[in-house]
C-alpha positions as CSV (number, residue, x, y, z in Angstrom):
1,M,64.8,4.0,-75.3
2,K,64.5,7.6,-76.5
3,K,61.7,8.2,-73.9
4,I,63.8,6.8,-71.1
5,V,66.8,9.0,-72.0
6,T,64.6,12.1,-72.3
7,K,63.1,11.4,-68.9
8,G,66.5,10.9,-67.3
9,I,67.7,14.2,-68.7
10,A,64.7,16.0,-67.3
11,I,65.2,14.6,-63.8
12,L,68.9,15.5,-63.9
13,A,68.0,19.1,-64.9
14,L,65.7,19.4,-62.0
15,G,68.4,18.3,-59.6
16,L,70.9,20.9,-60.7
17,A,71.3,24.2,-58.9
18,F,69.6,27.4,-59.9
19,T,68.1,27.6,-63.3
20,A,69.6,24.4,-64.5
21,C,72.9,25.5,-63.2
22,K,73.8,28.1,-65.8
23,N,77.4,27.8,-66.9
24,D,77.8,31.5,-66.9
25,T,76.8,31.8,-63.2
26,K,80.0,32.4,-61.2
27,T,80.7,32.1,-57.5
28,A,81.5,35.5,-56.0
29,E,84.9,36.0,-54.5
30,T,84.4,36.2,-50.8
31,S,86.8,37.4,-48.1
32,E,86.8,39.2,-44.8
33,A,85.3,42.7,-44.6
34,K,87.5,45.4,-46.2
35,V,88.1,49.1,-45.5
36,V,85.9,51.3,-47.7
37,E,88.0,53.5,-50.0
38,V,86.9,57.2,-49.5
39,V,86.9,59.1,-52.8
40,S,86.7,62.9,-52.7
41,E,84.6,65.2,-54.8
42,T,82.0,62.7,-56.0
43,L,78.5,63.2,-57.3
44,D,75.7,61.4,-55.3
45,F,73.0,59.5,-57.2
46,K,70.0,58.5,-55.2
47,V,68.8,55.0,-55.7
48,D,65.4,54.7,-57.4
49,N,62.7,52.6,-55.7
50,S,62.5,50.3,-58.7
51,S,65.9,48.8,-57.8
52,L,65.9,45.1,-56.8
53,L,68.0,42.3,-55.6
54,I,66.9,39.1,-57.4
55,W,67.5,35.7,-55.7
56,K,67.2,32.0,-56.5
57,A,67.7,29.1,-54.2
58,N,67.3,25.3,-54.7
59,K,66.7,22.1,-52.8
60,I,67.8,18.8,-54.2
61,V,64.8,18.9,-56.5
62,G,63.0,22.1,-57.1
63,G,63.5,25.5,-55.7
64,H,62.3,29.1,-55.4
65,E,63.1,32.6,-56.7
66,G,62.1,36.1,-55.9
67,T,63.2,39.6,-55.1
68,F,64.1,42.1,-52.3
69,N,63.5,45.8,-52.6
70,V,66.4,48.3,-52.3
71,A,65.0,50.5,-49.5
72,K,67.4,53.3,-50.0
73,G,71.0,54.0,-51.2
74,T,73.4,56.2,-52.9
75,A,75.8,55.6,-55.8
76,Q,78.9,57.8,-56.0
77,I,80.1,58.9,-59.4
78,K,83.3,60.6,-60.3
79,D,84.5,61.4,-63.9
80,N,81.5,59.6,-65.2
81,A,82.5,56.3,-63.4
82,L,81.1,54.5,-60.4
83,V,83.6,54.8,-57.5
84,G,81.5,54.0,-54.4
85,G,78.0,53.6,-52.9
86,I,75.9,52.0,-50.3
87,F,72.6,50.1,-50.7
88,M,70.1,49.0,-48.1
89,F,67.8,46.1,-48.7
90,D,64.5,45.7,-46.9
91,I,64.3,42.1,-45.8
92,A,60.6,42.4,-45.1
93,S,60.0,43.2,-48.7
94,I,61.0,39.7,-49.8
95,K,58.8,38.2,-52.6
96,C,58.5,34.8,-54.1
97,T,57.9,35.0,-57.8
98,D,57.6,31.4,-58.8
99,I,54.4,30.6,-56.8
100,P,51.3,32.7,-57.7
101,V,50.7,35.2,-55.0
102,E,47.1,34.1,-54.5
103,E,48.2,30.5,-53.6
104,K,48.7,29.7,-49.9
105,G,52.1,28.3,-50.6
106,N,53.4,31.7,-51.5
107,A,52.5,33.3,-48.1
108,K,53.7,30.1,-46.3
109,L,57.1,30.3,-48.0
110,V,57.6,34.0,-47.4
111,S,56.7,33.6,-43.7
112,H,59.2,30.9,-43.3
113,L,62.0,32.9,-45.1
114,L,61.3,35.8,-42.7
115,N,61.5,33.7,-39.5
116,E,64.6,32.7,-37.5
117,D,65.3,29.7,-39.8
118,F,66.4,32.1,-42.5
119,F,66.6,35.9,-42.4
120,D,65.2,36.4,-38.8
121,V,63.7,39.8,-39.9
122,E,62.7,40.8,-36.4
123,K,66.3,41.0,-35.4
124,F,67.8,41.9,-38.7
125,P,65.3,44.0,-40.7
126,N,67.9,45.1,-43.3
127,A,70.8,43.9,-45.3
128,K,73.5,46.3,-46.6
129,F,76.0,46.3,-49.5
130,E,78.7,49.0,-49.3
131,I,81.1,49.3,-52.3
132,T,84.8,49.1,-51.3
133,T,86.4,49.2,-54.8
134,V,85.5,49.3,-58.4
135,E,88.1,48.0,-60.9
136,A,87.0,47.9,-64.6
137,S,83.9,45.7,-64.6
138,K,84.6,44.2,-61.2
139,V,82.7,45.5,-58.2
140,S,83.7,44.6,-54.6
141,G,81.8,45.5,-51.5
142,N,81.0,44.5,-47.9
143,L,77.7,42.6,-47.7
144,T,76.1,42.7,-44.2
145,L,73.4,40.1,-43.6
146,K,72.2,38.7,-40.3
147,G,74.8,40.8,-38.5
148,V,77.7,39.2,-40.5
149,T,79.8,41.2,-42.9
150,K,81.9,39.7,-45.7
151,N,83.5,41.2,-48.8
152,V,82.2,39.9,-52.1
153,S,83.4,40.6,-55.6
154,F,81.4,40.1,-58.8
155,S,81.2,41.4,-62.4
156,A,78.8,44.1,-63.2
157,K,77.9,46.5,-66.1
158,V,77.7,50.1,-65.1
159,V,76.2,52.7,-67.4
160,V,76.4,56.4,-66.4
161,N,74.1,58.6,-68.6
162,N,73.8,62.3,-67.7
163,D,71.6,62.3,-64.6
164,M,71.2,58.5,-64.2
165,V,73.3,55.5,-63.5
166,N,72.4,51.8,-64.0
167,I,74.3,49.0,-62.2
168,T,73.5,45.5,-63.4
169,S,75.5,42.7,-62.0
170,D,76.2,39.4,-63.7
171,T,74.4,36.6,-61.9
172,F,76.6,35.3,-59.1
173,T,76.4,32.9,-56.2
174,I,77.3,33.2,-52.5
175,D,77.4,30.5,-49.8
176,R,74.5,31.4,-47.4
177,T,76.2,29.6,-44.5
178,E,78.9,32.3,-44.4
179,W,76.1,34.6,-43.2
180,N,74.7,32.1,-40.7
181,I,71.7,31.1,-42.9
182,N,72.1,27.4,-42.0
183,H,68.6,25.9,-42.2
184,N,68.7,22.4,-43.7
185,S,72.3,22.8,-44.9
186,G,74.3,19.7,-45.6
187,K,77.3,21.4,-44.0
188,I,75.4,21.9,-40.7
189,M,73.1,18.9,-40.5
190,D,73.3,15.2,-41.7
191,A,72.7,15.5,-45.4
192,A,71.6,11.8,-45.6
193,K,68.9,12.4,-43.0
194,L,67.7,15.6,-44.7
195,G,67.1,13.8,-48.0
196,D,64.9,15.9,-50.3
197,Y,64.6,18.5,-47.5
198,L,68.3,19.5,-48.0
199,I,68.7,23.0,-49.2
200,K,71.7,23.9,-51.3
201,D,74.1,26.3,-49.7
202,N,74.8,28.4,-52.9
203,V,72.3,31.1,-53.5
204,E,72.1,32.9,-56.8
205,L,71.9,36.7,-56.8
206,K,71.6,39.5,-59.3
207,I,71.7,43.2,-58.5
208,N,69.7,45.7,-60.6
209,V,70.1,49.3,-59.3
210,T,69.0,52.5,-60.9
211,A,70.0,55.8,-59.3
212,K,69.3,59.4,-60.2
213,K,71.4,62.5,-59.5
214,A,70.5,63.8,-56.1
């Protein structure tokens, strides 16, 4: 009986979304694009090339995770606090980190993610996040992906230390279909027919940005 229960728990865990569906992972507040607040007399911090956007996505059973590089960007600081910024993500830099890079499955997955089923990199080579407001630990900004712009809000820790700033978001989720990434979505296609090929709509994201005074 103990073995049956243990096996059942393991199967259930595999079927849950994104890292066994962490309880502390929150859905980002999403709304229509908002006007960017212009703050005067700010200090510009240039984004370091070590900065990353970390992603996780799941099917009914199993899933994948990886990163995007931050191609360029600027964080705006005033009175030792983050007040604005814009970050560009290089879609072609996408990596899958759960499949060894030497395995054929890695290159196959990355190629699929780059084609028109997902990010359509030839038409949309970059994604952009532009901060609209920062209130306490809550960062809001316009996320542009595949030509669609929506405002998203999430919690983040911001540390400003002399000539450097670190921005680390909590892990949050967005609904990929709001940015027209619809492949094998149960909202767009018949979920029953998709079966194990159904891909969950919620994608887990985490932003890690380091910027240095320009």
